N, C-alpha and C positions, 0 to 999 in steps of 0.2 A: 848266817848273817842276814839280817832283815833288809828289805828293800830300802828303807829309809837310811839305815846305817851304811849300806853300800853306796847310796847316792851321796851321803855326807862325805864318805871317804873319797869318792871321785871328785867332789868339789874341792876338798882339801888338797888333793894331788894337783888339780888344775892351778892352784895358787902357787905351786912351786915352779919357778922358772925352769929348773932342770927337767922336772917330770912333764911339764906342759909342752915341751918342745918335741916330744915323741909323737909320731903319727905313722901309720902304715903307709909305706911307699907303694909305688905301682907294682913292684915285684911281689911284695907281701900280699897285696890285694889280689893279684892274679893267682897266687898260691892258694889263698882262701877260696877263690872261685873254683879253681880246678879240683881241689881236694874236698871242699865243704867244711863248714864250721865244726861238725861233729868229729871229723878225722883230726882236724887241727887241735881240738880240745883233748883228744886222746893222746896226741903227741905231748901236749902240755902236761897231762897227768904223768906221763913218763918222765918228762924233764923235772917236774916238781919232786916226784918220788926219788929219782936218782941224784939230782943236783942240789936239792934244798932240804929234803926230809931228814937226812942224817943229822945227828946232834952236832957233828963237826964235819961239814962237807969239805971235800977236797977243793983246794984253791978258792976257799970262801972269799967272796968279794970280787972274784974274777971268773966265776964259773958260768956266767951268762953273757954270751956275745951281744954286741950292740945291734947286730943285724943278722940276716940270714934265715929267719923264720918269724912269722907273725907273733908267736908266743914270746920270743926273746924281746921283741920291741914292746909288747904289752907288759912284760915283766918289769922292764925299766920304767915304763910310764906309770905303773901302779906300785912301785916300790916293793916289788916281790922278786927282786933279782938276786938277793943274797940274804944271809941271816941278819946282818946289821940293818938292812932296809926293812926286813920283816919286823924287826923289833921296833924300829922308829915309826913306821907307818901303820903297822897292823897290831902292835902290842904283843907279838909272839916272841918270847924271849929265846935267846940263843942257848946252846949247850944242852938241849934236850931234843930228841927226835920229834918231828912233826907228827901229830895224830892224824888219823884219817879225816876227822872233821876239819882240822886246820888245813889240810891239803885240799879238801873240797871247797872250803871258804876261799882259798887263794884262787882256785880254778873259777869260782863264781865271779870274783873280781876281774880276772883276766877276760872272761867271756863278756862281762858287762862293758869293759873298756873297749874291746874289739867291736862290739855292736854299736857303741856310742861313736867310736872313731869312724866307722864305715857308714854311719847313718842307718844301721840295722839292715843294710842291704847285702846280706851274706847268705848264700845258699847253705842249707844244713848238710846236704849231700853233694857229691861231685856234680859239676855242671854237665848237662847233657852233651854227649858227643866228645867229651874230653878223652884224649888218648893218654894212657899212662905207660 
């Protein structure tokens, strides 16, 4: 996905009253700071692979919680929470498994939205001194 098409998608999503209401809360921001963006994106790759990539995901339309992880919030904000939203917002039709390229494109959108929502002030790796 090109930078301009990514920016166009984010602008279209912002025009949706439903999508525009999503923002990372304090808990999600703390999670990002403690784990780092790279780790959160790895979680995102797993969520996409397991919950969206199958042609007919289990509980499609209900597989993405509304809170609990920065990726879940970003998925709802970017219309990448279920196969129906992927079809509507991203033009990825249902009924076929997601390709690796489609999964990477979704992750790029999630990453761009997180950076935009946080003002790009997210560490890539865990915060210094963070205890796990």
